[in-house]
C-alpha positions in Angstrom: 212.7 193.5 330.7 211.2 192.4 327.3 214.5 193.6 325.9 216.4 191.2 328.2 214.2 188.3 327.1 214.7 189.1 323.4 218.4 189.3 323.8 218.5 186.0 325.6 216.5 184.3 322.8 218.9 185.8 320.2 222.0 184.6 322.2 220.6 181.1 322.6 219.9 180.9 318.9 223.4 182.1 318.0 225.0 179.7 320.6 223.1 176.7 319.1 224.7 177.5 315.7 228.2 178.2 317.0 229.9 174.9 317.9 232.8 176.5 319.9 230.9 176.8 323.2 229.3 179.6 325.1 231.1 182.8 325.9 234.3 181.7 324.1 236.8 184.3 323.1 238.6 183.0 320.0 242.4 183.2 320.0 242.1 184.5 316.4 240.3 187.6 317.6 242.1 190.9 317.3 240.4 192.0 320.6 242.3 190.9 323.7 240.4 188.6 326.0 239.7 189.5 329.6 242.8 189.2 331.7 242.8 186.6 334.5 242.2 188.3 337.9 242.0 186.9 341.4 239.8 189.7 342.7 236.8 188.9 340.4 234.5 185.9 339.9 235.8 184.0 336.9 233.6 183.5 333.9 234.8 179.9 333.8 233.1 179.3 337.2 229.9 181.0 336.0 229.7 179.3 332.6 230.4 175.9 334.2 226.7 175.6 335.2 224.8 172.6 333.8 221.2 172.7 332.8 218.2 170.4 333.4 214.8 170.1 331.7 211.8 170.7 333.8 208.5 170.5 331.9 208.9 172.8 328.9 211.7 174.8 330.5 215.5 174.5 330.5 216.7 175.5 334.0 220.1 175.9 335.5 221.5 173.1 337.7 224.0 175.0 339.9 226.8 173.3 341.6 228.1 174.2 345.1 230.7 176.6 343.7 228.1 178.7 342.0 225.6 178.5 344.9 228.4 179.6 347.3 228.3 183.0 345.5 224.6 183.6 346.3 223.6 186.6 348.4 227.2 187.7 348.9 229.1 190.7 347.7 231.0 189.8 344.6 233.1 191.5 341.9 232.8 190.6 338.3 234.5 192.0 335.2 233.0 191.9 331.7 231.7 193.8 328.7 228.7 196.1 328.9 225.6 195.3 326.9 223.3 198.3 327.5 219.6 197.6 327.7 218.6 201.3 327.2 220.2 204.1 325.1 222.4 206.6 326.9 226.0 207.4 327.9 225.4 206.3 331.5 223.8 203.0 332.5 222.1 201.8 335.7 220.7 198.6 334.2 222.7 196.5 331.8 224.1 193.0 331.1 227.7 192.2 331.7 229.0 189.6 329.2 232.0 187.4 329.1 232.9 188.4 325.5 232.5 191.8 323.8 229.4 192.3 321.6 231.7 193.9 319.0 233.8 190.8 318.6 232.8 188.9 315.4 235.4 186.2 316.3 233.8 185.5 319.7 231.2 182.8 320.2 228.3 184.5 322.0 227.0 182.6 325.1 223.7 182.1 326.6 222.5 183.1 330.1 225.4 181.4 331.7 227.8 183.9 330.2 226.0 187.1 331.3 225.1 188.8 334.5 222.3 191.3 334.9 223.6 194.4 336.6 221.6 197.0 338.5 223.7 199.8 339.9 223.4 202.4 342.7 224.8 205.1 340.5 225.2 205.3 336.7 228.2 203.7 335.1 229.6 205.3 331.9 229.2 203.0 328.9 232.4 201.8 327.3 233.5 199.1 324.9 236.4 198.4 327.3 235.9 195.8 330.1 234.3 197.2 333.3 234.3 195.8 336.8 231.4 196.1 339.2 230.8 195.0 342.8 227.5 194.3 344.4 225.2 191.8 345.9 225.3 188.7 343.7 222.3 186.5 343.2 222.1 183.0 341.7 218.7 182.7 340.0 217.0 179.3 339.9 214.0 180.1 337.8 214.1 183.7 336.6 211.1 184.7 334.4 213.5 186.2 331.8 215.8 183.2 331.7 218.7 184.8 333.5 221.1 182.8 335.8 222.9 185.6 337.6 222.2 189.1 338.9 224.1 191.8 340.8 222.2 194.5 342.6 223.3 197.7 344.4 226.4 197.5 342.2 229.1 200.1 342.0 231.8 200.5 339.4 235.3 199.5 340.5 238.4 201.0 339.0 
């Protein structure tokens, strides 16, 4: 999980520099953005979370729409960010923009979901869809806002 924390810190630093907003896919990018789908949770819903300062921490301030997803089976589509080497992944981050897109503004924790799968999912640069038990995280020790567990890949 130290890898997750390091990636979140790097994302936050990049987001502070980029003035286009978190998890934004530039229209100038040669890589096509994720298509709009009614059968998955939208990234605009997830990235719409506000933040609040509590002591020396910046915590999410979820609205009812995000909280309504908590502890329910949800589907989400995104781009894989492996946390370990290997062709097949059981623990990875799903992001709103591809890591290979130099035109895309990387986001912070609001534009990624930690995924833990039941069975390995083959790594790909193409978008993937997973379904599992969705959790909204109020004060995750690694700074994450969302997690899906017991996930399976969906075609």
